[in-house]
TIMARMAR-827810 format. One record per residue (C-alpha): residue number from 1; residue in three letters; x, y, z. Coordinates in steps of 0.5 Angstrom, whole numbers, plus 2048, in hexadecimal, padded with zeros to 3 digits. Each point is the difference from the previous one (the first is absolute). Example, Ala and Ser with C-alpha at 12.3 -4.5 7.8 and 13.67 -1.06 7.14 Angstrom:
BEGIN
<r nr="1" rest="ALA" xx="819" yy="7F7" zz="810"/>
<r nr="2" rest="SER" xx="802" yy="807" zz="7FE"/>
//
This chain:
BEGIN
<r nr="1" rest="MET" xx="7C6" yy="83A" zz="8C1"/>
<r nr="2" rest="PHE" xx="806" yy="7FA" zz="801"/>
<r nr="3" rest="ALA" xx="7FB" yy="7FA" zz="800"/>
<r nr="4" rest="PHE" xx="7FE" yy="803" zz="7F9"/>
<r nr="5" rest="VAL" xx="809" yy="802" zz="7FE"/>
<r nr="6" rest="ALA" xx="801" yy="7F8" zz="801"/>
<r nr="7" rest="PHE" xx="7F9" yy="7FE" zz="7FD"/>
<r nr="8" rest="TYR" xx="802" yy="805" zz="7F9"/>
<r nr="9" rest="ILE" xx="807" yy="7FD" zz="801"/>
<r nr="10" rest="LEU" xx="7FF" yy="7F9" zz="801"/>
<r nr="11" rest="PHE" xx="7FA" yy="800" zz="7FA"/>
<r nr="12" rest="GLY" xx="805" yy="803" zz="7FB"/>
<r nr="13" rest="THR" xx="805" yy="7FA" zz="802"/>
<r nr="14" rest="ILE" xx="7FA" yy="7FC" zz="7FE"/>
<r nr="15" rest="ILE" xx="7FF" yy="803" zz="7F9"/>
<r nr="16" rest="SER" xx="808" yy="801" zz="7FF"/>
<r nr="17" rest="ILE" xx="801" yy="7F8" zz="802"/>
<r nr="18" rest="PHE" xx="7FA" yy="7FC" zz="7FD"/>
<r nr="19" rest="GLN" xx="7FF" yy="805" zz="7FA"/>
<r nr="20" rest="GLU" xx="800" yy="7F9" zz="7FC"/>
<r nr="21" rest="ARG" xx="7FB" yy="7FD" zz="804"/>
<r nr="22" rest="ILE" xx="7FC" yy="806" zz="800"/>
<r nr="23" rest="ILE" xx="800" yy="800" zz="7F8"/>
<r nr="24" rest="TYR" xx="800" yy="7F9" zz="7FE"/>
<r nr="25" rest="HIS" xx="7FA" yy="7FA" zz="802"/>
<r nr="26" rest="PRO" xx="801" yy="7FA" zz="7FC"/>
<r nr="27" rest="TYR" xx="7FA" yy="7FB" zz="800"/>
<r nr="28" rest="GLU" xx="802" yy="7F8" zz="800"/>
<r nr="29" rest="GLN" xx="7FD" yy="7FE" zz="7FA"/>
<r nr="30" rest="ASP" xx="805" yy="7FB" zz="7FE"/>
<r nr="31" rest="PHE" xx="802" yy="802" zz="7F9"/>
<r nr="32" rest="LYS" xx="801" yy="7F8" zz="7FD"/>
<r nr="33" rest="THR" xx="7F8" yy="7FF" zz="801"/>
<r nr="34" rest="CYS" xx="7FD" yy="806" zz="800"/>
<r nr="35" rest="ARG" xx="7FA" yy="7FE" zz="7FB"/>
<r nr="36" rest="ALA" xx="800" yy="807" zz="7FD"/>
<r nr="37" rest="PHE" xx="806" yy="7FF" zz="7FB"/>
<r nr="38" rest="GLU" xx="7FE" yy="7F8" zz="7FF"/>
<r nr="39" rest="SER" xx="801" yy="803" zz="7F9"/>
<r nr="40" rest="ALA" xx="807" yy="802" zz="802"/>
<r nr="41" rest="GLU" xx="807" yy="7FE" zz="800"/>
<r nr="42" rest="LYS" xx="803" yy="801" zz="806"/>
<r nr="43" rest="ILE" xx="806" yy="801" zz="800"/>
<r nr="44" rest="GLU" xx="807" yy="803" zz="804"/>
<r nr="45" rest="PHE" xx="806" yy="805" zz="7FD"/>
<r nr="46" rest="ASN" xx="805" yy="800" zz="805"/>
<r nr="47" rest="GLY" xx="7FC" yy="7FF" zz="806"/>
<r nr="48" rest="THR" xx="7FA" yy="805" zz="7FE"/>
<r nr="49" rest="ARG" xx="7F9" yy="7FC" zz="7FE"/>
<r nr="50" rest="MET" xx="7FC" yy="802" zz="7FB"/>
<r nr="51" rest="TYR" xx="7F9" yy="7FE" zz="7FB"/>
<r nr="52" rest="PHE" xx="802" yy="801" zz="7F9"/>
<r nr="53" rest="LYS" xx="7FC" yy="7FE" zz="7FA"/>
<r nr="54" rest="LYS" xx="802" yy="800" zz="7FA"/>
<r nr="55" rest="SER" xx="7FB" yy="802" zz="7FA"/>
<r nr="56" rest="GLY" xx="802" yy="804" zz="7FC"/>
<r nr="57" rest="SER" xx="806" yy="806" zz="7FD"/>
<r nr="58" rest="LYS" xx="7FE" yy="805" zz="806"/>
<r nr="59" rest="LEU" xx="801" yy="800" zz="807"/>
<r nr="60" rest="ALA" xx="7FD" yy="802" zz="806"/>
<r nr="61" rest="VAL" xx="803" yy="800" zz="807"/>
<r nr="62" rest="LEU" xx="7FD" yy="802" zz="806"/>
<r nr="63" rest="TYR" xx="802" yy="802" zz="807"/>
<r nr="64" rest="HIS" xx="7FB" yy="7FF" zz="806"/>
<r nr="65" rest="GLY" xx="7FE" yy="805" zz="806"/>
<r nr="66" rest="ASN" xx="803" yy="7FE" zz="806"/>
<r nr="67" rest="ALA" xx="7FA" yy="7FC" zz="803"/>
<r nr="68" rest="GLY" xx="7FE" yy="7F8" zz="7FF"/>
<r nr="69" rest="SER" xx="805" yy="7FE" zz="7FB"/>
<r nr="70" rest="ALA" xx="800" yy="7FF" zz="7F8"/>
<r nr="71" rest="CYS" xx="7FA" yy="7FB" zz="800"/>
<r nr="72" rest="ASP" xx="7FC" yy="805" zz="801"/>
<r nr="73" rest="ARG" xx="802" yy="804" zz="7FA"/>
<r nr="74" rest="SER" xx="7FD" yy="7FB" zz="7FB"/>
<r nr="75" rest="PHE" xx="7FA" yy="804" zz="7FD"/>
<r nr="76" rest="LEU" xx="805" yy="805" zz="7FE"/>
<r nr="77" rest="ALA" xx="804" yy="7FA" zz="7FC"/>
<r nr="78" rest="ASP" xx="7F9" yy="7FF" zz="7FD"/>
<r nr="79" rest="ILE" xx="800" yy="807" zz="7FD"/>
<r nr="80" rest="PHE" xx="807" yy="7FF" zz="7FE"/>
<r nr="81" rest="VAL" xx="7FE" yy="7F9" zz="7FC"/>
<r nr="82" rest="ASN" xx="7F9" yy="804" zz="7FD"/>
<r nr="83" rest="SER" xx="805" yy="805" zz="7FE"/>
<r nr="84" rest="GLY" xx="804" yy="7FB" zz="7FC"/>
<r nr="85" rest="TYR" xx="806" yy="800" zz="805"/>
<r nr="86" rest="SER" xx="804" yy="7FB" zz="803"/>
<r nr="87" rest="PHE" xx="801" yy="801" zz="807"/>
<r nr="88" rest="LEU" xx="806" yy="800" zz="805"/>
<r nr="89" rest="VAL" xx="7FD" yy="801" zz="807"/>
<r nr="90" rest="VAL" xx="805" yy="801" zz="806"/>
<r nr="91" rest="GLU" xx="800" yy="7FD" zz="806"/>
<r nr="92" rest="TYR" xx="805" yy="803" zz="806"/>
<r nr="93" rest="ALA" xx="805" yy="7FE" zz="804"/>
<r nr="94" rest="GLY" xx="7FC" yy="7FF" zz="807"/>
<r nr="95" rest="TYR" xx="7F8" yy="7FF" zz="7FC"/>
<r nr="96" rest="SER" xx="7FD" yy="7F9" zz="800"/>
<r nr="97" rest="ASN" xx="804" yy="7FC" zz="805"/>
<r nr="98" rest="ASP" xx="807" yy="801" zz="7FE"/>
<r nr="99" rest="GLY" xx="802" yy="800" zz="807"/>
<r nr="100" rest="ARG" xx="804" yy="806" zz="7FF"/>
<r nr="101" rest="LYS" xx="7FD" yy="808" zz="803"/>
<r nr="102" rest="PRO" xx="800" yy="804" zz="7FA"/>
<r nr="103" rest="SER" xx="804" yy="806" zz="800"/>
<r nr="104" rest="HIS" xx="801" yy="806" zz="7FA"/>
<r nr="105" rest="ASP" xx="807" yy="7FD" zz="7FF"/>
<r nr="106" rest="LEU" xx="7FC" yy="7F9" zz="7FE"/>
<r nr="107" rest="ILE" xx="7FB" yy="803" zz="7FC"/>
<r nr="108" rest="LYS" xx="805" yy="804" zz="7FC"/>
<r nr="109" rest="ASN" xx="804" yy="7FA" zz="7FF"/>
<r nr="110" rest="ASP" xx="7FA" yy="7FD" zz="7FD"/>
<r nr="111" rest="VAL" xx="7FF" yy="806" zz="7FC"/>
<r nr="112" rest="LYS" xx="807" yy="7FE" zz="7FD"/>
<r nr="113" rest="ASN" xx="7FE" yy="7F8" zz="7FF"/>
<r nr="114" rest="ALA" xx="7FA" yy="802" zz="7FC"/>
<r nr="115" rest="VAL" xx="804" yy="805" zz="7FB"/>
<r nr="116" rest="ARG" xx="805" yy="7FA" zz="7FF"/>
<r nr="117" rest="PHE" xx="7FA" yy="7FB" zz="7FF"/>
<r nr="118" rest="ILE" xx="7FD" yy="805" zz="7FB"/>
<r nr="119" rest="SER" xx="808" yy="801" zz="7FD"/>
<r nr="120" rest="SER" xx="7FF" yy="7F8" zz="7FF"/>
<r nr="121" rest="GLU" xx="7FB" yy="800" zz="7FC"/>
<r nr="122" rest="ASN" xx="7FD" yy="803" zz="7F9"/>
<r nr="123" rest="PHE" xx="7FA" yy="805" zz="801"/>
<r nr="124" rest="ASN" xx="7FE" yy="806" zz="7FB"/>
<r nr="125" rest="GLU" xx="7FE" yy="804" zz="805"/>
<r nr="126" rest="VAL" xx="800" yy="802" zz="808"/>
<r nr="127" rest="ALA" xx="7FB" yy="802" zz="804"/>
<r nr="128" rest="VAL" xx="802" yy="801" zz="807"/>
<r nr="129" rest="ILE" xx="7F9" yy="801" zz="806"/>
<r nr="130" rest="GLY" xx="803" yy="802" zz="807"/>
<r nr="131" rest="GLU" xx="7FA" yy="800" zz="805"/>
<r nr="132" rest="SER" xx="800" yy="804" zz="807"/>
<r nr="133" rest="ILE" xx="807" yy="7FE" zz="802"/>
<r nr="134" rest="GLY" xx="801" yy="7FC" zz="7FA"/>
<r nr="135" rest="SER" xx="801" yy="807" zz="7FD"/>
<r nr="136" rest="GLY" xx="806" yy="801" zz="803"/>
<r nr="137" rest="ALA" xx="803" yy="7F9" zz="7FE"/>
<r nr="138" rest="ALA" xx="7FE" yy="802" zz="7F9"/>
<r nr="139" rest="ALA" xx="802" yy="806" zz="800"/>
<r nr="140" rest="TYR" xx="807" yy="7FD" zz="802"/>
<r nr="141" rest="HIS" xx="7FE" yy="7FB" zz="7FA"/>
<r nr="142" rest="ALA" xx="801" yy="806" zz="7FC"/>
<r nr="143" rest="ALA" xx="805" yy="802" zz="800"/>
<r nr="144" rest="LEU" xx="804" yy="7FA" zz="801"/>
<r nr="145" rest="MET" xx="7FD" yy="7FE" zz="7F8"/>
<r nr="146" rest="LEU" xx="7FB" yy="805" zz="7FD"/>
<r nr="147" rest="PRO" xx="7FA" yy="7FE" zz="7FE"/>
<r nr="148" rest="ASP" xx="7FB" yy="801" zz="7FA"/>
<r nr="149" rest="LYS" xx="7FB" yy="802" zz="805"/>
<r nr="150" rest="LEU" xx="800" yy="801" zz="808"/>
<r nr="151" rest="MET" xx="7F9" yy="801" zz="803"/>
<r nr="152" rest="LEU" xx="800" yy="801" zz="808"/>
<r nr="153" rest="ILE" xx="7F9" yy="7FF" zz="805"/>
<r nr="154" rest="SER" xx="800" yy="805" zz="806"/>
<r nr="155" rest="PRO" xx="807" yy="802" zz="7FF"/>
<r nr="156" rest="PHE" xx="804" yy="804" zz="806"/>
<r nr="157" rest="SER" xx="806" yy="805" zz="7FE"/>
<r nr="158" rest="ASN" xx="804" yy="7FC" zz="804"/>
<r nr="159" rest="LEU" xx="800" yy="7FD" zz="807"/>
<r nr="160" rest="LEU" xx="803" yy="806" zz="804"/>
<r nr="161" rest="ASP" xx="7FA" yy="804" zz="7FE"/>
<r nr="162" rest="MET" xx="7FA" yy="7FA" zz="801"/>
<r nr="163" rest="ALA" xx="804" yy="800" zz="807"/>
<r nr="164" rest="ARG" xx="800" yy="808" zz="800"/>
<r nr="165" rest="SER" xx="7F8" yy="7FF" zz="800"/>
<r nr="166" rest="LYS" xx="800" yy="7FB" zz="805"/>
<r nr="167" rest="PHE" xx="805" yy="803" zz="805"/>
<r nr="168" rest="TRP" xx="7FF" yy="807" zz="7FE"/>
<r nr="169" rest="TYR" xx="803" yy="800" zz="807"/>
<r nr="170" rest="TYR" xx="806" yy="7FE" zz="7FF"/>
<r nr="171" rest="PRO" xx="806" yy="801" zz="7FE"/>
<r nr="172" rest="VAL" xx="7FF" yy="7FA" zz="7FB"/>
<r nr="173" rest="PHE" xx="806" yy="803" zz="7FC"/>
<r nr="174" rest="ILE" xx="805" yy="7FC" zz="804"/>
<r nr="175" rest="MET" xx="7FC" yy="7FA" zz="803"/>
<r nr="176" rest="VAL" xx="7FD" yy="7FD" zz="7F8"/>
<r nr="177" rest="ASP" xx="804" yy="7FC" zz="7FD"/>
<r nr="178" rest="ASN" xx="7FE" yy="803" zz="7F9"/>
<r nr="179" rest="ALA" xx="801" yy="7FB" zz="7FC"/>
<r nr="180" rest="PHE" xx="7FB" yy="801" zz="7F9"/>
<r nr="181" rest="ASP" xx="800" yy="805" zz="7FE"/>
<r nr="182" rest="ASN" xx="7FB" yy="802" zz="7FA"/>
<r nr="183" rest="LEU" xx="802" yy="807" zz="7FF"/>
<r nr="184" rest="GLU" xx="808" yy="7FE" zz="7FE"/>
<r nr="185" rest="ASN" xx="7FF" yy="7F9" zz="7FE"/>
<r nr="186" rest="LEU" xx="7FC" yy="804" zz="7FB"/>
<r nr="187" rest="LYS" xx="802" yy="807" zz="7FF"/>
<r nr="188" rest="ASN" xx="804" yy="7FD" zz="7F9"/>
<r nr="189" rest="TYR" xx="7F9" yy="7FC" zz="7FE"/>
<r nr="190" rest="ASP" xx="7FE" yy="801" zz="7F8"/>
<r nr="191" rest="ASN" xx="7FB" yy="7FB" zz="7FE"/>
<r nr="192" rest="ARG" xx="7F9" yy="800" zz="801"/>
<r nr="193" rest="ILE" xx="7FE" yy="800" zz="808"/>
<r nr="194" rest="VAL" xx="7F8" yy="801" zz="802"/>
<r nr="195" rest="ILE" xx="7FF" yy="801" zz="807"/>
<r nr="196" rest="ILE" xx="7F9" yy="7FD" zz="804"/>
<r nr="197" rest="HIS" xx="7FF" yy="803" zz="807"/>
<r nr="198" rest="GLY" xx="7F9" yy="7FF" zz="804"/>
<r nr="199" rest="GLU" xx="7FE" yy="808" zz="802"/>
<r nr="200" rest="LYS" xx="7FE" yy="7FE" zz="807"/>
<r nr="201" rest="ASP" xx="807" yy="7FB" zz="802"/>
<r nr="202" rest="ASP" xx="801" yy="801" zz="807"/>
<r nr="203" rest="VAL" xx="806" yy="7FB" zz="800"/>
<r nr="204" rest="ILE" xx="804" yy="803" zz="7FA"/>
<r nr="205" rest="GLN" xx="7FD" yy="807" zz="7FF"/>
<r nr="206" rest="TYR" xx="7FE" yy="802" zz="7FA"/>
<r nr="207" rest="SER" xx="805" yy="806" zz="800"/>
<r nr="208" rest="LEU" xx="806" yy="7FB" zz="800"/>
<r nr="209" rest="GLY" xx="7FD" yy="7FD" zz="7FA"/>
<r nr="210" rest="GLN" xx="7FF" yy="807" zz="7FD"/>
<r nr="211" rest="LYS" xx="808" yy="802" zz="803"/>
<r nr="212" rest="LEU" xx="802" yy="7FC" zz="7FC"/>
<r nr="213" rest="PHE" xx="7FC" yy="800" zz="7FA"/>
<r nr="214" rest="LEU" xx="802" yy="808" zz="7FF"/>
<r nr="215" rest="ALA" xx="807" yy="7FE" zz="801"/>
<r nr="216" rest="LEU" xx="801" yy="7FC" zz="7FA"/>
<r nr="217" rest="PRO" xx="803" yy="803" zz="7FA"/>
<r nr="218" rest="VAL" xx="7FE" yy="7FB" zz="7FA"/>
<r nr="219" rest="LYS" xx="7FB" yy="803" zz="7FC"/>
<r nr="220" rest="ASN" xx="7FB" yy="7FA" zz="7FF"/>
<r nr="221" rest="LYS" xx="7FD" yy="7FF" zz="808"/>
<r nr="222" rest="GLU" xx="7F9" yy="800" zz="802"/>
<r nr="223" rest="PHE" xx="7FD" yy="800" zz="806"/>
<r nr="224" rest="VAL" xx="7FA" yy="7FD" zz="802"/>
<r nr="225" rest="THR" xx="7FB" yy="801" zz="806"/>
<r nr="226" rest="ILE" xx="7FB" yy="7FB" zz="802"/>
<r nr="227" rest="ALA" xx="7FC" yy="804" zz="804"/>
<r nr="228" rest="GLY" xx="7FD" yy="7FE" zz="806"/>
<r nr="229" rest="ALA" xx="805" yy="7FA" zz="800"/>
<r nr="230" rest="GLY" xx="805" yy="800" zz="807"/>
<r nr="231" rest="HIS" xx="806" yy="7FB" zz="7FF"/>
<r nr="232" rest="ASN" xx="7FD" yy="7F8" zz="802"/>
<r nr="233" rest="ASP" xx="7F9" yy="801" zz="7FC"/>
<r nr="234" rest="LEU" xx="803" yy="804" zz="7F8"/>
<r nr="235" rest="PHE" xx="7FF" yy="7F9" zz="7FD"/>
<r nr="236" rest="THR" xx="7F8" yy="800" zz="803"/>
<r nr="237" rest="HIS" xx="801" yy="806" zz="7FB"/>
<r nr="238" rest="PRO" xx="7FE" yy="7FF" zz="7F8"/>
<r nr="239" rest="GLU" xx="804" yy="806" zz="7FE"/>
<r nr="240" rest="ALA" xx="807" yy="7FC" zz="803"/>
<r nr="241" rest="TYR" xx="7FF" yy="7FA" zz="7FB"/>
<r nr="242" rest="THR" xx="7FF" yy="805" zz="7FB"/>
<r nr="243" rest="ALA" xx="806" yy="804" zz="801"/>
<r nr="244" rest="MET" xx="804" yy="7F9" zz="800"/>
<r nr="245" rest="TYR" xx="7FD" yy="7FE" zz="7F9"/>
<r nr="246" rest="ASN" xx="801" yy="806" zz="7FE"/>
<r nr="247" rest="PHE" xx="807" yy="800" zz="802"/>
<r nr="248" rest="LEU" xx="801" yy="7F9" zz="7FD"/>
<r nr="249" rest="LYS" xx="7FD" yy="802" zz="7F9"/>
//
């Protein structure tokens, strides 16, 4: 019994101390040598790196998921271009070989810098897209600067709920930094929003996306279920692409 209690406490301590390492899994792709974004500007604004391509008066802003890098998401940028949008793909601190460790605070700072950069440009319409953990960054963006429309791909309600879904046997409310609270950040959001979620997602549970959707006060909202899709295979399903193109119309 003592061994079990000791292990329980030890494992809980590890979760609490290393929660950001558990969440963020950066890939060591060099930001400047990303071939997928050869035609885009590689800019650094107040320390935040972004791939930027201006090709019209509408802008799509992308906050990517917790694994890989911004370079991996060129297929989403292609959708933006095909839909007549300029794009801004934000890279996070601690990703793409910048020498830092990713953290909630650093990523929030990246969002603030992206907002400042967008404010310095002249766009008639801004669409913000957040994928997985990037849904937290996108919702935070929406709280700082209201976009014309918002898409959240495989989102969560907040980090506390996500921790509860994984570690239900711990009092996570005293262990987890609820830095990205989509419920709170979107409580006053009143423009168009679309949520896409795979019904078999076992990383960010489908129910968390539904919880967020039901809590949204806005009337112009849509929930797109991708039947048979999990978390990492969502974009192997044509329905996900269709939903994105419809959103950007």
